[in-house]
C-alpha positions as CSV (number, residue, x, y, z in Angstrom):
1,M,-10.9,-12.9,-2.2
2,G,-9.8,-12.3,1.4
3,F,-6.6,-10.5,0.5
4,T,-8.5,-8.1,-1.2
5,A,-11.2,-7.5,1.2
6,F,-8.3,-7.0,3.4
7,M,-6.5,-4.8,1.4
8,S,-9.3,-2.4,0.8
9,S,-10.6,-2.7,4.3
10,T,-9.7,0.6,6.5
11,F,-7.0,-1.9,8.7
12,G,-5.5,-2.7,5.5
13,R,-4.9,0.9,4.4
14,W,-3.7,1.9,7.4
15,A,-1.3,-1.5,7.6
16,R,-0.4,0.3,4.0
17,I,0.5,3.3,5.3
18,V,2.5,2.5,8.2
19,V,4.6,-0.3,6.8
20,G,5.0,2.4,3.9
21,L,6.2,4.8,7.1
22,V,8.8,2.2,8.4
23,L,10.0,1.1,5.1
24,A,10.7,5.0,4.1
25,I,12.4,5.8,7.8
26,A,14.3,2.6,7.8
27,A,15.6,3.1,4.2
28,L,17.0,6.4,4.8
29,T,19.5,4.9,6.9
30,W,20.2,1.9,3.9
31,G,22.8,4.2,1.8
32,P,22.1,4.1,-1.9
33,I,20.5,0.7,-2.1
34,G,18.2,2.8,0.7
35,A,16.5,4.9,-2.2
36,V,14.6,1.8,-3.9
37,F,13.4,0.9,-0.5
38,F,12.5,4.9,0.2
39,F,10.5,5.0,-3.2
40,I,8.6,1.3,-2.5
41,G,7.7,3.0,0.6
42,I,6.3,6.4,-0.4
43,F,4.4,3.9,-3.1
44,L,2.7,2.2,-0.2
45,I,2.0,5.5,1.8
46,S,0.4,7.3,-1.5
47,A,-1.5,4.0,-2.6
48,G,-3.2,3.3,1.4
49,A,-3.9,7.2,1.7
50,S,-5.4,7.4,-1.6
51,D,-7.7,4.2,-0.9
52,T,-6.2,2.3,-4.1
53,C,-6.0,-1.2,-4.2
54,M,-3.2,-2.3,-7.1
55,F,-3.8,-6.2,-6.5
56,A,-7.8,-5.8,-6.7
57,P,-7.8,-5.6,-10.8
58,L,-5.8,-9.2,-10.6
59,F,-9.5,-10.5,-8.6
60,G,-11.6,-8.8,-10.9
61,R,-12.1,-5.8,-8.8
62,G,-11.6,-2.0,-9.1
63,F,-8.8,0.3,-8.5
64,N,-10.5,2.3,-6.1
65,G,-11.1,0.4,-2.1
66,S,-14.5,1.6,-2.3
67,E,-15.5,0.0,-5.5
68,S,-14.0,-3.4,-3.9
69,R,-15.9,-2.9,-0.9
70,R,-18.8,-3.4,-2.7
């Protein structure tokens, strides 16, 4: 439960956004294979910004971060 608690916390959300930004920016310099990493970075940014945790249902919690924090 520690992982989902961290990922649904404010710090976890910001961590996903920052990692997504770094990955997306770095992927722009990696050529054709960078496109895959760019879209992964965009996914992480959007999941963090929308307060969505994709791993939470695996641990019996909801997708929405506010539901996971209850």
